[in-house]
C-alpha positions in Angstrom: 49.2 -19.0 -55.9 47.5 -22.2 -55.0 47.0 -21.2 -51.6 45.9 -17.9 -52.2 43.3 -19.7 -54.6 41.8 -21.9 -51.4 41.9 -19.0 -49.1 39.7 -17.0 -51.6 37.3 -19.5 -52.0 37.0 -20.3 -48.6 36.5 -16.1 -48.3 33.8 -16.2 -50.9 32.2 -19.3 -48.9 32.2 -17.6 -45.6 30.6 -14.2 -47.1 28.0 -16.2 -49.0 27.1 -17.7 -45.4 27.0 -14.3 -44.1 24.6 -13.1 -46.5 22.5 -15.8 -46.1 22.5 -15.3 -42.5 21.7 -11.8 -42.2 18.9 -12.3 -44.7 17.2 -15.1 -42.2 17.6 -12.5 -39.2 15.9 -9.7 -41.6 13.1 -12.3 -41.8 12.9 -13.1 -38.6 13.0 -9.6 -37.4 9.8 -8.8 -40.0 8.1 -11.5 -38.8 5.0 -10.7 -36.4 3.0 -13.4 -35.7 -0.8 -13.1 -34.6 -1.5 -13.3 -30.8 -3.0 -17.1 -30.0 -6.2 -16.0 -28.6 -8.2 -18.5 -26.4 -12.0 -17.9 -26.4 -13.2 -17.6 -23.1 -16.7 -18.8 -23.8 -15.4 -21.5 -25.7 -12.8 -22.7 -22.9 -16.3 -22.5 -20.5 -18.0 -25.8 -22.7 -14.8 -27.9 -21.9 -15.6 -30.3 -18.9 -13.0 -29.8 -15.9 -10.8 -32.7 -16.7 -10.5 -31.6 -20.0 -10.0 -28.0 -19.3 -7.2 -29.2 -17.1 -5.3 -30.9 -19.7 -5.8 -28.1 -22.1 -4.5 -25.3 -19.6 -1.5 -27.5 -19.1 -0.3 -27.7 -22.6 -1.1 -23.7 -23.0 1.0 -23.6 -19.9 4.1 -25.4 -21.4 3.7 -24.0 -25.4 4.2 -27.4 -26.5 4.5 -31.1 -24.4 4.0 -34.9 -24.6 1.3 -36.6 -22.6 4.2 -37.8 -20.0 4.8 -34.3 -19.0 1.0 -33.2 -19.1 0.6 -36.3 -16.2 3.7 -35.2 -14.3 2.0 -31.5 -13.8 -1.6 -32.7 -13.6 -1.1 -36.0 -11.1 -3.1 -38.6 -13.5 -1.7 -41.4 -15.0 -0.1 -41.0 -18.7 -2.7 -43.4 -20.4 -5.3 -41.2 -19.2 -3.7 -37.9 -20.1 -3.2 -39.4 -23.6 -6.5 -40.2 -24.0 -7.8 -36.7 -22.7 -5.2 -34.9 -25.1 -6.3 -36.7 -27.9 -10.2 -36.0 -27.2 -8.8 -32.2 -27.7 -7.3 -33.0 -30.8 -10.1 -34.6 -32.6 -12.3 -31.5 -31.5 -10.1 -29.1 -32.3 -8.5 -27.6 -29.7 -5.1 -29.2 -29.9 -2.4 -30.5 -32.8 0.1 -32.9 -32.2 3.1 -34.0 -34.1 5.8 -36.9 -33.9 9.1 -36.1 -33.0 11.5 -39.4 -32.4 9.9 -41.5 -30.8 7.4 -38.6 -28.8 4.3 -37.4 -29.5 3.7 -33.5 -28.7 0.6 -32.0 -28.2 0.3 -27.8 -28.9 -2.6 -25.4 -29.1 -3.7 -24.4 -32.3 -5.3 -20.8 -33.4 -9.2 -21.2 -32.9 -11.8 -19.1 -34.6 -15.2 -20.6 -33.3 -16.2 -24.0 -32.9 -18.4 -25.4 -35.6 -21.5 -27.0 -34.8 -20.7 -30.6 -34.4 -17.8 -29.9 -31.7 -20.4 -27.2 -30.1 -22.4 -29.6 -29.5 -20.1 -32.2 -28.4 -18.6 -29.7 -25.7 -22.2 -28.9 -24.7 -22.7 -32.6 -24.0 -19.5 -32.7 -22.0 -20.4 -29.7 -20.1 -23.7 -31.0 -19.3 -22.4 -34.4 -17.6 -19.6 -32.5 -15.6 -22.3 -30.2 -14.2 -24.5 -33.2 -13.6 -21.7 -35.1 -12.0 -20.8 -32.0 -9.5 -24.5 -31.8 -8.7 -24.5 -35.9 -7.7 -21.7 -34.8 -5.2 -22.9 -35.7 -1.6 -24.7 -32.7 -0.1 -23.3 -32.8 3.5 -22.2 -29.3 3.2 -25.5 -28.2 1.4 -28.6 -26.8 3.3 -30.4 -28.5 6.0 -32.1 -31.7 5.5 -36.1 -31.0 5.0 -35.6 -27.1 3.9 -36.8 -25.7 0.8 -33.5 -24.5 -1.2 -33.7 -20.9 -1.6 -33.4 -19.7 -5.3 -32.7 -16.1 -6.6 -32.7 -14.8 -10.4 -29.6 -12.8 -10.4 -29.6 -9.3 -11.6 -26.6 -8.2 -10.3 -22.9 -9.9 -9.4 -21.5 -8.3 -6.8 -17.9 -9.4 -5.1 -15.2 -8.5 -2.6 -11.9 -8.8 -4.2 -9.1 -10.2 -1.8 -9.7 -13.3 -0.5 -12.8 -13.9 -2.3 -11.7 -13.9 -6.2 -8.0 -13.6 -5.6 -5.7 -15.3 -3.4 -5.4 -13.2 0.0 -1.8 -14.4 1.1 0.4 -12.9 -2.1 2.0 -10.0 -2.2 0.3 -6.9 -3.9 2.5 -7.0 -7.3 1.5 -10.8 -7.4 -2.2 -10.3 -6.6 -4.3 -11.7 -9.4 -7.7 -13.5 -10.3 -7.2 -17.0 -11.1 -7.8 -18.3 -14.5 -10.7 -20.6 -13.8 -12.2 -17.9 -11.8 -11.7 -15.3 -14.4 -13.1 -17.0 -17.0 -16.5 -17.5 -15.5 -16.7 -14.2 -14.2 -15.8 -12.5 -18.1 -19.0 -15.2 -18.9 -21.0 -13.9 -17.0 -20.4 -10.0 -17.1 -21.7 -10.8 -21.0 -25.4 -11.3 -19.4 -25.2 -9.6 -15.8 -23.3 -6.6 -14.4 -20.5 -7.2 -12.3 -19.3 -4.8 -9.6 -15.9 -5.4 -7.4 -15.3 -4.1 -3.8 -12.3 -3.5 -2.3 -10.2 -1.7 0.4 -7.7 -1.0 -1.9 -7.8 1.9 -4.6 -8.9 1.8 -8.4 -5.5 2.0 -10.1 -4.9 -1.5 -8.1 -8.2 -3.4 -8.9 -9.5 -2.3 -12.2 -6.2 -3.5 -14.2 -6.7 -7.0 -12.7 -10.8 -7.3 -12.9 -11.5 -6.1 -16.6 -14.5 -8.1 -16.8 -16.2 -5.9 -14.2 -18.8 -2.9 -14.8 -18.0 -0.9 -12.0 -15.8 -0.9 -8.9 -16.4 0.8 -5.5 -12.6 1.5 -4.2 -11.0 1.8 -0.8 -14.6 1.1 1.3 -16.4 3.4 -1.0 -14.6 6.2 -0.9 -14.1 6.5 -4.7 -16.0 4.5 -6.8 -16.0 4.1 -10.9 -18.8 3.0 -13.1 -18.2 2.8 -16.8 -16.5 6.2 -16.9 -17.7 7.7 -14.5 -15.7 8.6 -11.2 -17.7 9.0 -7.9 -15.5 10.9 -5.2 -16.3 12.3 -1.7 -16.1 15.6 -1.8 -15.2 16.4 1.7 -11.8 14.3 1.6 -9.9 17.2 0.6 -10.0 18.5 4.5 -8.8 15.4 5.7 -5.4 14.8 3.6 -3.4 16.7 5.6 -3.7 14.4 8.4 -3.7 11.1 6.2 -0.3 12.7 4.9 1.0 13.1 8.7 -0.1 10.1 9.9 2.2 8.1 6.8 4.9 10.1 7.3 5.0 9.4 11.3 4.4 5.7 10.3 7.5 5.3 7.6 9.8 7.8 9.8 8.7 5.5 12.9 8.4 1.6 12.0 12.2 0.1 11.6 10.9 -3.6 11.6 12.3 -5.4 8.5 9.3 -6.8 6.2 6.5 -4.2 7.5 4.6 -2.7 4.3 3.1 0.6 4.6 0.8 0.8 1.5 -0.7 4.1 0.3 -4.4 4.1 -1.4 -4.3 6.7 -4.0 -7.5 8.2 -5.6 -7.7 8.5 -9.4 -6.0 12.1 -8.9 -2.9 10.7 -7.0 -3.8 11.9 -3.8 -3.2 9.4 -1.2 -6.4 9.0 0.9 -5.8 6.2 3.2 -3.0 3.5 3.9 -2.1 0.1 5.3 0.4 -1.5 7.6 1.0 -5.1 6.6 3.3 -6.9 9.0 2.4 -10.5 7.9 6.0 -10.8 6.4 8.3 -9.2 8.9 11.1 -11.1 10.3 10.3 -10.4 13.8 6.6 -10.0 14.3 7.0 -9.1 17.8 8.7 -6.2 17.4 6.9 -5.2 14.2 3.1 -5.7 15.6 4.5 -3.4 18.9 5.7 -0.6 16.3 2.3 -1.1 14.3 0.2 -0.6 17.4 1.8 2.4 18.4 1.3 4.1 14.9 -2.3 2.9 15.3 -2.8 4.9 18.0 -1.2 8.1 16.8 -3.4 8.0 14.2 -6.2 7.8 16.3 -5.0 10.6 18.2 -5.3 12.4 14.7 -9.1 11.8 14.7 -8.3 9.0 11.8 -10.2 5.5 11.7 -8.0 2.9 12.1 -10.0 -0.6 11.1 -8.2 -3.8 13.0 -9.3 -7.4 11.5 -9.6 -10.1 14.2 -6.4 -12.8 14.2 -4.8 -10.6 11.1 -1.3 -9.1 11.2 -2.4 -5.9 9.4 -4.6 -2.9 9.8 -5.8 0.1 7.3 -6.2 3.7 8.0 -9.0 6.0 6.8 -10.3 9.5 7.3 -13.6 7.8 8.2 -15.0 4.3 8.6 -15.4 2.9 4.9 -19.0 1.4 4.2 -19.3 -0.9 2.1 -22.9 -1.4 2.3 -23.7 2.2 1.5 -20.9 2.0 -1.4 -23.1 -1.4 -2.5 -26.4 1.0 -2.5 -24.7 3.7 -4.0 -23.0 1.6 -6.9 -26.6 0.0 -7.7 -28.3 3.0 -7.7 -25.6 4.0 -10.5 -26.2 0.8 -12.3 -30.0 1.0 -12.0 -30.4 -2.4 -10.4 -33.2 -3.2 -7.9 -33.3 -6.5 -6.2 -31.5 -9.9 -7.4 -28.2 -8.7 -6.1 -25.7 -11.7 -5.1 -22.6 -10.3 -2.9 -19.4 -12.2 -2.2 -16.7 -11.2 0.6 -14.6 -12.9 3.0 -14.3 -10.4 6.1 -16.2 -8.5 8.5 -15.4 -5.2 6.7 -18.6 -7.2 4.1 -20.9 -7.3 6.8 -22.7 -3.8 5.4 -22.9 -5.1 2.2 -23.7 -8.9 2.8 -27.1 -7.2 4.8 -28.0 -5.2 1.6 -27.4 -8.0 -0.5 -30.4 -10.3 -1.6 -28.3 -13.3 -1.0 -25.1 -13.1 0.6 -22.5 -15.5 0.1 -19.3 -15.4 2.4 -16.0 -17.2 0.7 -13.8 -19.5 3.4 -10.2 -19.3 3.1 -7.8 -19.6 5.4 -8.1 -16.5 7.3 -11.7 -16.4 7.0 -13.4 -15.2 10.7 -16.6 -17.4 9.5 -18.5 -16.7 13.3 -18.1 -12.8 12.5 -19.6 -12.8 8.8 -23.2 -12.1 8.7 -23.6 -13.8 5.4 -26.7 -16.4 4.4 -24.3 -18.8 3.3 -20.5 -20.5 2.8 -18.5 -21.1 -0.1 -14.8 -22.7 0.3 -12.4 -20.1 -1.7 -11.1 -23.4 -3.9 -14.7 -23.9 -4.8 -15.4 -20.7 -6.4 -14.8 -21.6 -9.9 -17.3 -24.6 -9.6 -20.0 -22.2 -7.7 -19.7 -19.7 -10.6 -20.0 -22.5 -13.3 -23.2 -23.9 -11.5 -25.0 -20.4 -11.7 -23.9 -20.4 -15.2 -25.3 -23.8 -15.8 -28.7 -22.7 -13.9 -29.1 -19.7 -16.4 -27.5 -17.3 -13.8 -30.1 -18.3 -10.8 -28.8 -18.8 -7.4 -29.8 -22.0 -5.4 -29.1 -22.7 -1.8 -28.7 -26.6 -3.2 -25.9 -26.1 -5.0 -23.3 -28.9 -4.0 -20.6 -26.6 -2.9 -22.8 -24.4 -0.7 -23.2 -24.5 3.0 -25.4 -22.8 5.1 -24.2 -20.2 8.0 -25.3 -21.6 11.3 -24.3 -18.4 13.3 -26.5 -16.2 10.7 -29.5 -18.6 11.1 -29.2 -18.4 14.8 -29.4 -14.5 15.2 -32.1 -14.6 12.7 -33.8 -16.8 15.1 -33.2 -14.8 17.7 -34.5 -11.7 16.3 -37.6 -13.3 15.2 -38.2 -14.6 18.9 -37.1 -11.2 19.9 -39.7 -9.4 17.8 -42.4 -12.3 19.0 -42.0 -11.2 22.6 -42.2 -7.5 21.8 -45.6 -8.3 20.2 
């Protein structure tokens, strides 16, 4: 009897524990915490050194100054100072766990006036520091800076505002670049020009107002879609070319990327052997496919020193696409265009100011742009535009003049004088 009563009590306690666990599980399953949102405009107010610390904590969820230091590469004492500045400004909260102080994000509504003023002062100091960087890469000494009040910002996608050497699924706009573009989009229309399709580029650039896909074969402005009417007649040749490419190319690592319009029709494609295991075999097979495409009266666009090519029913024209998009946006003048390849040259020529973005594969001597900026400096360039009230200036410290462009302009002017 005694033994049975002990077992009964144990069973009863175990049942009570089970009931409590069930209650806890039900409570957790019903819990739906609000999403922690980071204000894009507020984030821009942080100077570079504080933004770096803040984004590191955001990526980890909660971490110590030592962990943050290991990621940013700065010493722990400096990182601790930055994190505590963010705590005092209301961006982070901290708690003590054993002997370690942990920092975490806190929900933010809007900054109070005092904090806004403080962050604004930080931003001005940061921009001023950027402006004091040696101007050896800027405009030539003795020349007046060229300025332009922007009415529209237009940009290529791959290699310009997104990393170039990544897979299609990993392609994205880096966080800091996206923050700057989203801020600019509140004041100016932003249009994106790409050789890829709308389904690819639109989800990755939600800050834009217009997109021109596949080199201008299909354009979307707001909810309006503009599509070339004659494309229907070219679909059969494109379909035959893709079928042949897929059956002929057997080299491992070669990608055939189909480009589709908004109705699901494949109207162009890309053959890319950058990740092929045997580059020579892949290149040989790709060139054979290119020859067959040309025999079908399709346009093959090769890019110097690049292991890929595009196949289109006609030669894409980003310059014409830019004109058509600006007409839909009702923009005249004040257009800044960013790009990184020869395919952007027609758009460079039709823009008010053109800036080539230098990445590892940019053929700088072939670009007909006015200026250059390094890919890693694009966020800083966009920040300089914002700080300068969206007014471009060729004396921004990260801007470099294009010597090839200057030589072409001088040669053209000299030829005109001889003609006269």
